[in-house]
C-alpha positions as CSV (number, residue, x, y, z in Angstrom):
1,M,25.5,33.3,-11.4
2,M,22.7,35.4,-10.8
3,M,24.5,38.5,-11.9
4,M,25.2,36.6,-15.1
5,M,21.5,35.5,-15.3
6,M,20.3,39.2,-15.1
7,N,22.1,40.0,-18.5
8,I,20.3,37.0,-20.2
9,P,16.9,37.3,-22.1
10,S,14.2,35.9,-19.9
11,I,13.1,33.5,-22.7
12,M,16.6,31.9,-22.5
13,V,16.5,31.2,-18.6
14,P,14.3,27.8,-19.0
15,F,16.8,26.6,-21.7
16,I,19.9,27.3,-19.6
17,F,18.3,25.7,-16.5
18,L,17.4,22.5,-18.6
19,V,21.0,22.5,-19.9
20,L,22.3,22.7,-16.3
21,V,20.1,19.9,-15.2
22,A,21.2,17.7,-18.0
23,I,25.0,18.4,-17.3
24,S,24.4,17.7,-13.5
25,A,22.4,14.5,-14.4
26,A,25.3,13.3,-16.6
27,Q,27.8,14.0,-14.0
28,S,25.8,12.1,-11.5
29,H,25.4,9.3,-13.9
30,D,29.1,9.0,-14.6
31,D,30.0,9.2,-10.9
32,F,27.5,6.7,-9.8
33,V,28.4,4.4,-12.8
34,S,32.0,4.7,-11.8
35,C,31.1,3.8,-8.2
36,L,29.1,0.7,-9.1
37,G,31.6,-0.5,-11.7
38,S,28.9,-1.5,-14.0
39,Q,27.1,-0.1,-16.9
40,S,24.1,-2.4,-16.8
41,G,20.6,-1.6,-15.2
42,I,21.5,2.1,-15.1
43,Y,19.2,4.5,-16.7
44,S,19.7,8.3,-16.7
45,P,17.4,11.0,-18.4
46,L,19.8,10.8,-21.3
47,N,18.9,7.1,-21.8
48,S,15.8,6.4,-24.2
49,S,14.5,3.8,-21.8
50,Y,14.5,6.1,-18.8
51,S,11.1,7.7,-19.3
52,T,9.5,4.3,-20.1
53,L,11.0,2.6,-17.0
54,L,10.0,5.6,-14.7
55,K,6.4,5.5,-15.8
56,S,6.1,1.6,-15.9
57,S,5.3,1.6,-12.1
58,I,3.7,4.8,-11.6
59,Q,0.2,4.0,-10.2
60,N,-1.0,7.6,-9.6
61,P,-0.8,10.0,-12.4
62,R,-0.7,12.8,-9.8
63,F,3.0,12.0,-9.5
64,D,3.7,11.9,-13.2
65,T,3.5,15.6,-14.4
66,T,6.0,17.9,-15.9
67,F,6.6,19.5,-12.4
68,T,7.1,16.2,-10.4
69,P,10.7,15.9,-9.3
70,K,12.4,13.1,-11.3
71,P,15.3,10.8,-10.3
72,L,18.9,11.7,-11.4
73,L,19.1,7.8,-12.0
74,I,17.0,4.6,-12.0
75,F,19.1,1.4,-11.0
76,T,17.4,-2.0,-11.7
77,P,19.9,-4.4,-9.8
78,F,20.1,-8.0,-10.9
79,N,21.8,-9.4,-7.8
80,L,22.6,-8.8,-3.9
81,S,25.8,-7.1,-4.8
82,D,24.2,-4.5,-7.1
83,V,21.7,-3.7,-4.3
84,Q,24.7,-3.5,-1.9
85,A,26.7,-1.2,-4.2
86,S,23.7,1.1,-4.7
87,I,23.5,1.9,-1.0
88,I,27.3,2.4,-0.7
89,C,27.4,4.7,-3.9
90,C,24.3,6.8,-2.9
91,K,25.7,7.3,0.6
92,K,29.2,8.3,-1.0
93,H,27.6,10.7,-3.4
94,G,25.0,12.2,-1.1
95,L,21.9,10.9,-2.9
96,Q,18.6,9.8,-1.7
97,I,17.6,6.4,-2.3
98,R,14.0,5.6,-3.0
99,V,13.0,1.9,-3.3
100,R,10.2,0.7,-5.6
101,S,8.7,-2.8,-5.9
102,G,5.2,-2.3,-7.4
103,G,4.7,1.7,-7.4
104,H,1.3,1.7,-5.5
105,D,2.7,4.1,-2.7
106,Y,-0.3,6.5,-2.4
107,E,1.8,9.6,-2.2
108,G,4.4,8.4,-4.6
109,L,7.3,8.4,-2.2
110,S,8.8,5.2,-3.7
111,Y,9.7,7.2,-6.7
112,V,9.5,10.9,-5.8
113,S,11.7,13.0,-3.6
114,V,12.4,16.8,-3.2
115,L,16.1,16.0,-2.8
116,P,18.5,14.8,-5.5
117,F,17.7,10.9,-5.5
118,V,18.0,7.6,-7.2
119,I,15.2,4.9,-7.7
120,V,16.4,1.5,-6.9
121,D,13.6,-0.6,-8.8
122,L,13.5,-4.2,-7.6
123,I,11.9,-5.2,-11.0
124,N,14.6,-8.2,-11.4
125,F,13.8,-9.5,-7.9
126,Q,10.7,-11.4,-8.6
127,S,11.3,-15.1,-7.9
128,V,8.9,-17.0,-5.5
129,N,9.6,-20.4,-4.3
130,V,6.9,-22.4,-2.6
131,D,7.6,-25.1,-0.5
132,A,4.1,-26.8,-0.3
133,E,5.1,-29.6,2.0
134,N,6.2,-27.2,4.9
135,N,3.5,-24.5,4.0
136,T,6.1,-21.9,3.6
137,A,7.4,-19.6,0.7
138,W,10.3,-17.2,-0.1
139,V,9.2,-14.2,-1.9
140,E,11.6,-11.6,-3.4
141,A,10.4,-8.1,-2.8
142,G,10.0,-7.2,-6.5
143,A,7.3,-9.7,-6.9
144,T,3.7,-8.7,-7.3
145,I,1.0,-10.0,-5.1
146,G,-0.5,-11.7,-8.2
147,K,2.8,-13.6,-8.8
148,L,2.7,-14.8,-5.2
149,Y,-0.9,-15.9,-5.6
150,Y,-0.2,-17.7,-9.1
151,S,2.8,-19.4,-7.6
152,I,1.0,-20.7,-4.8
153,A,-1.7,-22.2,-7.0
154,Q,0.7,-24.0,-8.9
155,K,1.6,-26.1,-6.0
156,S,-1.6,-26.4,-4.2
157,R,-5.3,-25.2,-4.2
158,N,-5.6,-25.5,-0.5
159,L,-2.8,-23.1,0.3
160,A,-3.3,-19.4,0.3
161,F,-1.7,-16.1,1.9
162,P,-3.7,-13.2,3.3
163,S,-2.7,-10.3,1.0
164,G,-4.6,-7.8,-0.9
165,V,-7.0,-7.8,-3.9
166,C,-4.8,-5.9,-6.4
167,P,-2.6,-8.4,-8.2
168,T,-0.2,-5.6,-9.3
169,V,0.9,-4.3,-5.6
170,G,4.5,-5.1,-5.0
171,V,5.2,-7.3,-2.3
172,G,8.1,-5.1,-0.8
173,G,5.8,-2.1,0.1
174,H,2.6,-4.4,0.9
175,F,4.5,-6.5,3.6
176,S,6.5,-3.5,4.8
177,G,3.3,-1.6,5.8
178,G,1.3,-4.7,7.2
179,G,-0.9,-5.7,4.2
180,Y,-4.2,-7.1,4.3
181,G,-7.0,-8.7,2.2
182,M,-10.2,-10.7,2.2
183,L,-8.4,-13.3,4.6
184,L,-8.0,-10.6,7.2
185,R,-10.4,-12.0,10.0
186,K,-9.3,-15.5,9.5
187,Y,-5.4,-14.9,9.5
188,G,-4.7,-11.3,10.3
189,M,-2.3,-9.3,8.3
190,A,0.4,-10.4,5.7
191,A,3.0,-9.2,8.1
192,D,1.7,-11.3,10.8
193,N,2.7,-14.3,8.8
194,I,6.3,-13.5,7.9
195,V,8.9,-15.7,9.6
196,D,12.2,-14.5,8.0
197,A,13.6,-12.0,5.9
198,H,16.9,-10.9,4.1
199,L,17.6,-7.4,4.5
200,I,20.7,-5.2,3.3
201,D,21.5,-2.6,5.8
202,V,22.9,0.7,5.6
203,N,26.5,-0.6,5.6
204,G,25.7,-3.1,2.9
205,N,25.5,-6.0,5.2
206,I,23.2,-8.8,4.2
207,L,21.1,-9.9,7.3
208,D,18.6,-12.7,8.0
209,R,16.4,-12.8,11.1
210,A,19.1,-14.4,13.2
211,S,21.8,-11.9,12.3
212,M,19.5,-8.7,12.4
213,G,18.0,-9.6,15.7
214,E,14.5,-9.6,16.9
215,D,14.0,-6.0,17.2
216,L,14.9,-5.1,13.6
217,F,12.9,-8.1,12.4
218,W,9.8,-6.8,14.3
219,A,10.4,-3.3,13.0
220,I,10.4,-4.2,9.3
221,R,7.1,-6.2,9.7
222,G,4.9,-3.2,9.4
223,G,7.1,-0.3,10.2
224,G,6.9,1.1,6.7
225,G,9.3,0.7,3.6
226,N,12.6,2.5,3.0
227,T,13.2,3.1,6.6
228,F,15.5,0.5,7.9
229,G,17.2,-0.9,5.2
230,I,16.4,-2.7,1.8
231,V,14.4,-5.8,2.2
232,V,15.1,-8.1,-0.9
233,K,13.4,-11.2,0.3
234,W,10.6,-12.4,2.6
235,K,9.8,-15.8,4.1
236,I,6.1,-16.2,4.8
237,N,4.0,-18.8,6.3
238,L,1.2,-20.0,3.9
239,V,-2.4,-20.6,5.3
240,S,-4.9,-23.3,4.8
241,V,-8.2,-22.7,2.8
242,P,-10.9,-25.3,1.8
243,S,-11.3,-26.7,-1.5
244,T,-14.5,-24.7,-1.9
245,V,-15.0,-21.2,-0.9
246,T,-18.0,-18.9,-1.6
247,V,-18.4,-15.4,-2.9
248,F,-21.2,-12.9,-3.5
249,R,-21.7,-9.3,-4.5
250,V,-24.9,-7.8,-4.0
251,E,-25.9,-4.1,-4.6
252,K,-28.2,-1.8,-2.4
253,T,-29.0,1.7,-3.1
254,L,-30.6,4.4,-0.9
255,E,-33.8,3.6,-2.4
256,N,-33.2,-0.2,-1.0
257,N,-32.7,1.1,2.5
258,L,-28.9,1.1,2.3
259,T,-28.7,3.3,5.5
260,F,-30.6,0.6,7.5
261,L,-28.4,-2.1,5.9
262,V,-25.1,-0.3,6.6
263,N,-26.0,0.5,10.1
264,K,-27.0,-3.1,10.6
265,W,-23.6,-4.2,9.1
266,Q,-21.5,-2.3,11.6
267,N,-22.8,-4.6,14.5
268,I,-22.8,-7.8,12.4
269,A,-19.6,-8.0,10.2
270,P,-17.0,-7.7,13.0
271,K,-18.9,-10.3,15.0
272,V,-19.8,-13.1,12.7
273,N,-17.7,-16.4,12.1
274,Q,-14.3,-15.4,11.2
275,D,-14.5,-17.6,8.0
276,L,-16.7,-14.9,6.8
277,F,-15.5,-11.3,5.5
278,I,-18.1,-8.9,4.2
279,R,-16.9,-5.3,3.2
280,I,-18.9,-2.5,1.7
281,V,-17.8,-0.4,-1.2
282,L,-19.9,2.9,-1.2
283,E,-20.1,5.2,-4.2
284,R,-22.4,7.5,-6.2
285,V,-24.2,5.8,-9.0
286,N,-26.2,8.0,-11.0
287,S,-28.3,10.3,-8.6
288,T,-28.1,7.9,-5.6
289,V,-25.6,6.2,-3.5
290,R,-24.8,2.5,-3.9
291,G,-23.3,0.0,-1.5
292,L,-21.7,-3.2,-2.9
293,F,-21.7,-5.8,-0.3
294,E,-18.7,-8.0,-1.3
295,S,-18.0,-11.1,0.7
296,L,-15.5,-14.2,0.7
297,F,-16.6,-17.3,3.0
298,L,-14.2,-20.0,3.6
299,G,-16.5,-22.9,2.8
300,G,-19.6,-23.8,0.7
301,V,-23.1,-22.4,0.3
302,D,-24.5,-25.2,2.5
303,R,-22.7,-23.5,5.4
304,L,-23.0,-19.8,4.3
305,L,-26.7,-19.5,3.5
306,P,-28.0,-20.6,7.1
307,L,-25.3,-18.3,8.4
308,M,-26.4,-15.3,6.4
309,Q,-30.1,-15.9,7.1
310,Q,-29.3,-16.1,10.9
311,S,-27.1,-13.2,11.2
312,F,-28.0,-10.7,8.6
313,P,-31.5,-11.8,7.1
314,E,-32.1,-8.1,6.2
315,L,-29.7,-8.4,3.3
316,G,-32.2,-10.7,1.6
317,L,-29.8,-13.3,0.1
318,V,-30.9,-16.2,-1.7
319,S,-28.9,-19.4,-3.0
320,E,-28.8,-17.6,-6.4
321,D,-26.5,-14.9,-5.0
322,F,-23.7,-17.2,-4.1
323,I,-20.9,-18.4,-6.3
324,E,-18.8,-21.5,-5.3
325,L,-15.2,-21.2,-6.3
326,N,-11.7,-22.5,-5.2
327,W,-9.5,-20.0,-3.5
328,I,-7.4,-18.8,-6.5
329,Q,-10.6,-18.4,-8.5
330,S,-11.8,-15.9,-5.7
331,I,-8.7,-14.1,-6.3
332,L,-9.7,-13.5,-9.9
333,Y,-13.2,-12.6,-8.9
334,F,-12.1,-9.8,-6.5
335,A,-9.3,-8.5,-8.9
336,G,-12.2,-8.0,-11.5
337,F,-11.3,-10.9,-13.8
338,P,-13.6,-13.5,-15.1
339,T,-13.3,-16.4,-12.8
340,N,-12.4,-18.8,-16.0
341,S,-9.5,-16.5,-16.9
342,S,-6.1,-18.1,-17.3
343,L,-4.0,-17.8,-14.2
344,E,-1.3,-16.0,-16.1
345,I,-3.3,-13.0,-16.1
346,L,-2.2,-12.6,-12.5
347,L,1.4,-12.1,-13.5
348,N,0.7,-9.0,-15.7
349,R,2.4,-6.0,-14.5
350,T,1.4,-3.8,-17.3
351,Q,-0.4,-0.3,-16.2
352,P,-4.0,-0.2,-17.6
353,A,-4.5,2.8,-19.8
354,S,-7.3,4.1,-17.6
355,L,-5.1,5.1,-14.6
356,R,-6.7,7.9,-12.7
357,N,-5.4,10.6,-10.3
358,F,-6.4,9.6,-6.8
359,K,-6.0,10.6,-3.1
360,A,-6.8,8.5,0.0
361,K,-7.0,8.5,3.5
362,A,-7.8,6.0,6.3
363,D,-9.9,5.8,9.5
364,Y,-10.7,3.1,12.2
365,V,-14.0,2.9,13.9
366,N,-14.4,1.8,17.5
367,I,-18.1,2.6,18.1
368,A,-20.8,2.1,15.4
369,M,-21.3,5.3,13.7
370,P,-24.9,7.0,14.1
371,E,-27.2,7.3,11.0
372,I,-26.3,11.0,10.9
373,A,-22.7,10.1,10.0
374,L,-23.8,7.7,7.4
375,E,-26.3,10.3,5.8
376,G,-23.3,12.8,5.9
377,I,-21.3,10.3,3.9
378,W,-24.1,9.9,1.4
379,E,-24.5,13.7,0.9
380,R,-20.8,14.2,0.2
381,L,-20.6,11.2,-2.2
382,L,-23.5,13.0,-4.1
383,Q,-21.4,16.1,-4.4
384,V,-18.9,14.4,-6.9
385,E,-19.3,12.9,-10.2
386,P,-20.5,9.1,-10.3
387,S,-17.5,6.8,-9.7
388,S,-15.2,9.5,-8.4
389,G,-15.8,9.4,-4.5
390,Q,-15.7,6.0,-2.9
391,V,-15.7,4.9,0.8
392,I,-14.8,1.2,1.6
393,F,-15.7,-0.4,5.1
394,S,-13.6,-3.4,5.9
395,P,-14.5,-5.4,9.1
396,Y,-12.1,-6.3,11.7
397,G,-12.8,-8.8,14.6
398,G,-11.8,-12.4,14.4
399,R,-8.2,-13.2,14.3
400,M,-7.5,-9.3,14.3
401,S,-8.9,-9.1,17.9
402,E,-6.7,-11.9,19.2
403,I,-3.3,-10.6,18.0
404,S,-1.4,-8.1,20.4
405,E,-1.2,-4.5,19.1
406,S,2.5,-4.8,19.9
407,S,3.1,-8.2,18.2
408,I,4.3,-6.1,15.1
409,P,4.3,-2.5,14.4
410,F,0.9,-2.6,12.9
411,P,-1.3,-1.7,15.9
412,H,-4.9,-1.5,14.9
413,R,-6.2,-4.7,16.5
414,A,-8.8,-5.4,19.2
415,G,-11.6,-2.6,19.8
416,N,-11.7,-1.8,16.0
417,L,-15.1,-2.6,14.4
418,Y,-13.9,-1.8,11.0
419,K,-11.4,0.3,8.9
420,I,-12.6,3.1,6.5
421,Q,-10.7,3.8,3.4
422,H,-11.6,7.1,1.9
423,L,-11.0,7.7,-1.9
424,I,-11.3,10.3,-4.5
425,Y,-10.5,9.7,-8.2
426,W,-10.3,12.2,-11.0
427,D,-9.2,12.4,-14.8
428,E,-8.9,16.1,-15.3
429,E,-5.5,17.7,-15.4
430,G,-4.5,21.0,-13.8
431,I,-4.2,22.5,-10.2
432,K,-8.0,23.6,-10.3
433,A,-9.4,20.1,-10.8
434,S,-6.7,18.8,-8.2
435,N,-7.7,21.2,-5.6
436,F,-11.3,20.7,-6.0
437,H,-10.9,16.7,-5.4
438,L,-8.5,17.2,-2.7
439,N,-10.5,19.5,-0.8
440,W,-13.4,17.2,-1.2
441,I,-11.7,14.3,0.4
442,R,-10.4,16.7,3.1
443,R,-13.7,17.9,4.1
444,L,-15.2,14.4,4.3
445,Y,-12.3,13.5,6.6
446,S,-12.9,16.5,8.8
447,F,-16.7,15.7,8.9
448,L,-16.1,12.2,10.1
449,G,-13.8,13.3,12.9
450,P,-16.2,12.9,15.7
451,Y,-17.2,9.5,14.7
452,V,-14.0,7.7,14.3
453,S,-11.1,6.6,16.7
454,K,-9.5,9.4,18.9
455,N,-6.4,10.0,20.9
456,P,-5.0,9.2,18.5
457,R,-7.1,9.4,15.2
458,A,-5.7,6.3,13.8
459,A,-4.3,5.8,10.2
460,Y,-2.8,3.0,8.1
461,I,0.7,3.4,6.9
462,N,0.1,1.6,3.6
463,Y,-2.5,4.2,2.9
464,R,0.0,6.9,3.4
465,D,-1.4,10.4,3.9
466,L,1.0,13.5,3.9
467,D,-1.7,15.6,5.2
468,I,-1.3,14.1,8.6
469,G,2.3,15.5,8.7
470,V,5.7,15.1,7.1
471,N,9.4,14.9,8.0
472,N,11.9,17.5,7.2
473,L,14.2,15.2,5.2
474,G,17.2,17.0,6.6
475,N,16.6,16.9,10.2
476,T,13.3,15.4,11.7
477,S,12.6,15.9,15.3
478,Y,11.1,13.0,17.3
479,K,8.3,15.5,18.6
480,K,7.5,16.4,14.7
481,A,7.6,13.1,13.5
482,S,5.3,11.7,16.4
483,I,2.4,13.8,14.9
484,W,1.8,11.1,12.2
485,G,3.9,8.4,13.9
486,V,1.5,7.8,16.8
487,K,-1.4,7.8,14.3
488,Y,0.0,5.1,12.2
489,F,1.8,3.1,15.0
490,K,0.3,4.1,18.3
491,I,2.3,2.6,21.3
492,N,4.7,1.1,18.8
493,F,6.2,4.5,17.7
494,D,8.8,4.8,20.2
495,R,10.1,1.3,19.7
496,L,10.4,1.9,16.1
497,V,12.3,5.1,16.8
498,H,14.5,3.1,19.1
499,V,15.2,0.4,16.4
500,K,15.9,3.2,13.8
501,T,18.5,5.0,16.2
502,K,20.3,1.8,16.5
503,V,20.4,0.5,13.0
504,D,20.5,3.7,10.9
505,P,21.4,6.7,13.2
506,A,22.4,8.9,10.4
507,N,19.0,8.7,8.9
508,F,20.1,7.6,5.5
509,F,17.0,5.7,4.6
510,R,14.4,8.2,4.8
511,N,11.4,9.7,3.2
512,E,8.7,12.1,4.2
513,Q,7.0,9.8,6.7
514,S,9.9,7.5,7.6
515,I,10.9,6.7,11.2
516,P,13.5,9.2,12.5
517,P,16.3,8.4,14.7
518,L,16.4,10.0,18.2
519,S,19.7,12.3,17.2
């Protein structure tokens, strides 16, 4: 082939390459369709809907470029037998499988691979069945958090579920990595409240909790998606919330004593009543740094105001700062919607036109950071454009300190004051802009090293970060994977490897940061 190419004008090489890719994709399409025995729900690059479907769930434009590897096929199964067939046929034809529910994977691993791959998009698995009498629900993996919240609210205004604030996040990935939100300190992680699941394993078997066994059931509740099989359905315990909850959002800048207030927050937010969650969103605004103190309280103003005056009087809150709502209205509030919006807005999966490139990292803080660390954060936030860099502090304590770190794979429990999410956003295209912003967040992360958790410097699998290590998708050693695995899972990594070795010894379900088998 190389000898033939040498005699072809260079201008023709890209054209020939595209032709070869098209031929390969067409052949793979034919083989896969033949294997599945169906034409429905299968999209190749030759299909006019392929590009629209691919882009429909891409949340990070960094992974939607001309140079981003694209799937040979996108498959949108309609039933369990379709999912079973997709696994069997990908194995038969040596294709990677990537499973997508909402597309919020921070490194795009649910829809990108360096090896030939197929996306199994669970867009048709969206049902949510709420049993309000027994405080449970069955949720299909392709449903969004927004649909889950909407479905709960249709049955009861005193039931809720402890998941995230972004309604377009898919349940499948969110639950698989742990999942958290404003109810964290009261009820723990989303995965802490899962009581059953339906999973299709590497051999195409449909398993529930009883048939998969407790080890595998333990692993799928926080061990990361696309590792042990395809979870198609989750059973969750719903939690109780009062008829009235209270929210507030107050803004403080460096000129309003922000450094002092954040320093004070570090010692208050993890220790107050577990009905109260106060996070801080830090970013540059104009020529200063702003901190938004955002809070959800499970109760009315009559309880919250004296609690704040006693525990955090320095924040200077008065009754006018508080808004009383019901729980589902608080979901709208933190999602950025008017609280009188129709709840149907939570069902919207359409991507906003304002999607931005982004990169994220995570840290955990065990000892309150000194003011010099906070001032270093301010300095670095002021190095980027307003609304580009963002640092979010989310408090722990409460229920999070009561659950054992080995209860599920998510290990970050007692001893953590709060979690940090580092974010950088940008709109400019091109390698130069990308490198500038990636280097910025890496320098911030490096700077904070002395002030965050150590041995290991912990991380959160749902804020996936390939900077801390990647798998060799062909043959990953335990030692290499443990570099990132221990950061995500701490003492639970070895048990996850044991489960993986038992249920998927050939490592069919894999990505750049999936659990490897021992072999």
